[in-house]
N, C-alpha and C positions, 0 to 999 in steps of 0.2 A: 410924451403924454401917453398915459396908459390907455390901452384899447378897452372898449366897453365890454363888460361881462356879458356872457350869454343871456343871463336873466334880464339885464337892463336892455339889451338889444331886442329881445322878444317883446318886452314891455313897450319899447318905443315903436316897434312895427305894429303892435296891437293898437296903439294910439293913432298911428297914421291910418290904419285900416278903418278905424272907427271915427275918423275925423268928421265925416258927414252924418254921423248918427245923432241927429238933432232930436229925433223922436217927436217932433212937432208935426202932427198929422193934419193941421189945418189946410196946408197946401194940397195934401192928398184928398182931403174932404172936398175942396173946390174942384179938383179934377174928377172926382166921383160924381159930384153934382152936375158937372158939365156933360158927362156920359149919360146921366139920368135924363137931363133936359133934351139932349140930342135924341135919345131913344124915344122920348115922348113926342117930339116935334118933327123929326125927320121922316120922310116918306119911306115906305117899304120898297126900296130900290137897291140894286146891287152896290152902287157907290155908297149909299148910306150905311148898309151893312158892313162894308169894308172900313168905313171911317169909324164905326162903332168898335170894331175889332181892334183897330189901331189905337183908339182912345183907351180901351181897357189895357192894351199892351203897354202903352206909355205910362199909364197910371201905376201899373205893376212895377215898372222900372223906377218910377218916382218913389213908391213906397219902399222899395228895396234900399234906395239911396238914403231915404229918411231914417230907416232902421239901421243903417250902417253896413248893409250887406251888399256884396257885389253880385251882379247877375250870374257871373261865371262860378260863384261859390256853390250853386245848386244846379245840378244837371237837369232836374225836372223843370225848374223855372227857366233855365236857358233854352231848353227845348220848346217850352210854351211860348217864349218871346219870339224865337226864330220862326216857329210854325205859324204863330199869329200874324207875323209880318208877311210871310210868304202866302198864307191863305187869303189875306186881305187883297194882295196883289192879284192872286189867281181869280178871286171872285170878280174883280174889276175886268180882268181880261176875258173871262168866259161867260160873263153875263149873269151869274148866280142862278143856276138850276136848283131844283128842289133838293136834290141830294147834297149839293155843295152848301146850300143855305142851312140845311139840317146839321151838317158837319160843323159849320161855322157857329151855330147855336151851341153845339156841344163844346167846341173849342172856347167860345167866349164864356161859357159857364165854368169851364176849368180855370180860365184866367181869373174870373171873379172869385172862385174858391181859393185859388192861390193868393190872390190879393188880400182876401179876408184873413187868411192864415198868417201872412207876413205882418199885417197890421196888429193882429192879436198877439203874436209872439213878440213883436217889437215893443208893444205897450207893456206886456208882462215883464220884459227884460229890464225896464226901468227900475223895478223894485219898489215903486211908490205910486200913489194915486195923485194925479195933478190935472191941470187943465188940458195937458196933452193927452192924458188918458180919456178925458171926456170926448175930445175930437176923435180918438181912435174908436171909442165905443159907438159914436154916431156913424162913423165910416162903416163899421161892421154891420150895423143895423140896416143901413141903406143897401149894402152889398147883399144882404139876405134877400131883400126884395128883388134886386137885380138878378140874383142867381135863379130864383123861381121864375122870373120872366123868361129866361132862356130855357128852363126846364119845360115850361108850358109851350114854348115854341117847338121844342122837340116832340112833345106829346101831340101837338096839333098836326105836325108833319107826318108822323108815323102811325097815328091812331086811325081807326076806322070811323068814318063819319065826322061830323063837326065836333070841335073841342068844346064849344059852348052849347048849352041847351037852346039858345036862341037861333041855332042853325047856321053858325058861322065859326070859322077858326079865329076870327078877329085879326086885326093888324097888330104889328108890334106895339104900337101906342096903346091899343085896347088891352093887350095882355099885360103891359106895364101898369096900366090903370087897375086892372083886376088884381094883379099881384100885390100892389101896395094897399089897395082897399082890403084885401084878405089879410095881409101882414098886420095892418092896424085894427083888424076885426071890426071894420065899419059896417060891412054887410048891407050895401045898398040894394043888392038883388037884381040890378039891371043886367048883369052878366053872371051866369052860373055855369060851372063845368057840367058836361053831359055824362061822361063815363066814370067808371069806378076809379081809374087812375087819376083823373082830374079831381074827383072828390077827395081821394086819399091825400094827394099832395097839397090840396087847398087847406085841408084840416091840419096837416103837418105844418104848413107855413104859418097858419094862425097860432098854433101852439108855440112854435119857435118864437114868433114875434112877441107874444105875451110874456113868455118866460124870460126872454132877453130883456124886455123893458122892466119887469119887476125884480130882476136879479142883477144883471150886469150894470145896466144904465142907472138903476136906482142906487146901487151900492157906490158906484163911481161918483155920482153927483152928490150923494150924502157925505162921503168922505172929503170931497173937495170943499163943500160948503163948511164942514167942520173945521178944516184947516184954515179957511179964510176967517172964520169967526175967532179962532185962536190968535191970529196975527194982530 
């Protein structure tokens, strides 16, 4: 029997590497929603912060698997996964001081950013717009709000005075609430940022949220609806 040609061997290895590339981000969306609910309902304690970091880390691994990429294929992602796991354990061991909590907010923000990039690239790699793309777009939209949650946490920790004009830095749950109210441009006004940095990033989040909805989500949903009508 003839041995496989180099081209066929490479193609076969490529299929094996991409075996898990389902590009179905509904499971990833459920994991992101779990992190969202946990961030909004869990107390501001060391164990809750550690669990949130682990949730973001595991969701990133799940997104990589869904996109057909291995954790070890990207040094940056591999470092984030390892550091996230170690930092979560360290936070539990040493009780979560202010400096460590701030570093964890930065780390979780980076994990969220990497997660959004993996989902976006994986959705684009499909080369077509379908229901999986809708799930990916929803994932990225929620991750934008989560990213600003961690950014506001860093600003509250390193800034002078209170982050909110109401005289408080707010809990993680309050900052989550403020982030998504801002992202959706609801503007309830019960919490407003006090400093210039808070004002700037709140406006930036509102702009990103509106532009994302009227461009990415609108285009994806319209194309999927068009394909369904043609069938």
